[in-house]
C-alpha positions in Angstrom: -0.1 0.3 -0.1 2.9 2.5 0.7 4.1 2.1 -2.8 0.5 3.0 -4.3 0.6 6.1 -1.6 3.7 7.1 -2.9 2.5 7.3 -6.6 -0.2 9.5 -5.4 2.7 11.9 -4.2 4.1 11.9 -7.7 0.7 12.3 -9.1 0.1 15.4 -6.9 3.5 16.7 -8.2 2.6 16.2 -11.5 -0.5 18.5 -11.1 -3.2 15.5 -11.8 -4.6 15.1 -8.1 -6.8 17.4 -6.3 -7.3 16.6 -2.7 -9.9 17.7 0.1 -13.6 17.6 -0.1 -14.2 20.9 -1.7 -11.2 20.6 -4.2 -12.8 17.2 -5.2 -16.3 18.4 -5.4 -15.3 21.2 -7.4 -13.4 18.8 -9.9 -16.4 16.7 -10.1 -18.8 19.4 -11.0 -16.5 20.4 -13.9 -16.0 16.9 -15.1 -12.5 16.6 -14.7 -12.1 13.6 -12.4 -11.1 10.1 -13.6 -11.0 8.3 -10.2 -12.1 8.9 -6.8 -10.2 7.8 -3.6 -11.7 7.3 -0.1 -9.8 6.9 3.0 -10.8 4.0 5.2 -12.3 6.1 8.0 -13.7 9.1 5.7 -16.9 10.3 7.5 -20.1 8.9 6.5 -21.1 12.2 5.0 -18.1 12.6 3.1 -18.5 9.2 1.7 -22.2 10.0 0.9 -21.8 13.2 -0.7 -18.8 12.1 -2.8 -20.7 8.8 -4.0 -23.8 11.1 -4.9 -21.8 13.6 -7.0 -20.1 10.8 -8.7 -23.5 9.9 -10.1 -22.2 6.2 -10.3 -20.1 6.9 -13.7 -16.8 7.0 -11.8 -14.7 4.4 -10.5 -14.2 4.9 -6.6 -11.4 3.2 -4.7 -12.1 2.8 -0.7 -8.6 2.8 0.3 -7.5 0.7 3.4 -5.2 3.6 4.5 -6.7 6.1 7.1 -7.1 9.8 6.6 -3.9 10.4 8.4 -1.7 8.1 5.9 -3.5 9.6 2.8 -2.7 12.9 3.9 0.8 12.2 4.6 1.4 10.7 1.2 0.2 14.2 -0.2 2.0 16.3 2.2 -1.2 17.2 4.3 -2.1 16.5 7.8 -5.3 14.4 6.8 -7.2 14.0 3.9 -10.3 12.0 3.6 -11.1 12.2 -0.2 -8.8 12.8 -3.1 -9.4 12.4 -6.9 -7.2 11.7 -9.9 -7.7 13.8 -13.2 -5.5 12.2 -15.5 -6.8 8.9 -17.2 -3.5 7.6 -17.6 -2.2 8.2 -14.0 -5.8 6.7 -12.7 -5.2 3.7 -14.8 -1.6 3.2 -13.4 -2.9 3.7 -9.8 -5.9 1.5 -10.1 -3.7 -1.3 -11.6 -0.9 -0.9 -8.7 -4.1 -1.2 -6.3 -5.4 -4.3 -8.0 -2.2 -5.9 -7.7 -2.4 -5.4 -4.1 -6.1 -6.3 -3.6 -8.1 -8.2 -6.5 -11.1 -6.1 -5.3 -10.0 -3.0 -7.2 -9.7 -5.3 -10.3 -13.0 -3.7 -11.5 -12.0 0.0 -11.3 -9.1 -0.8 -13.1 -10.9 -2.5 -16.1 -13.5 0.5 -16.1 -10.5 2.8 -16.6 -8.7 0.7 -19.0 -11.9 0.8 -21.1 -12.4 4.4 -20.6 -8.6 5.0 -21.8 -9.4 3.0 -24.9 -12.4 5.4 -25.8 -10.4 8.3 -25.1 -7.6 7.2 -27.2 -10.2 6.6 -30.2 -11.8 9.8 -30.1 -8.3 11.6 -30.0 -7.3 9.5 -33.0 -10.6 10.7 -35.0 -9.8 14.4 -34.2 -8.0 16.2 -36.9 -5.0 17.8 -35.5 -4.7 21.4 -35.4 -1.5 23.0 -36.9 
């Protein structure tokens, strides 16, 4: 799990991760989120609000790490919810999680399908010069 949390730190430094309930809900409203992450000890209201705003369209990974561990990986004190906004980073993180725990394989599969759809859509678009 620590390797996966270390990957979240890299994702944050790349600018492809938002953390904290307000930032995540804002990114959800803008349609930028590819993968939601919830800490094991996230509050019931936070979990409910995040699940509701995702409208069942986004994969959600329920981490075994608590808020302190997630926050530490991101350079914060504590963090209950985070979101990865880049499809490639989200897929890589989901694959790491699926290797550690097979329960996360469905999220990795869903992200893989989404990545393929995005690649096809980009291939059809004419390049601007």
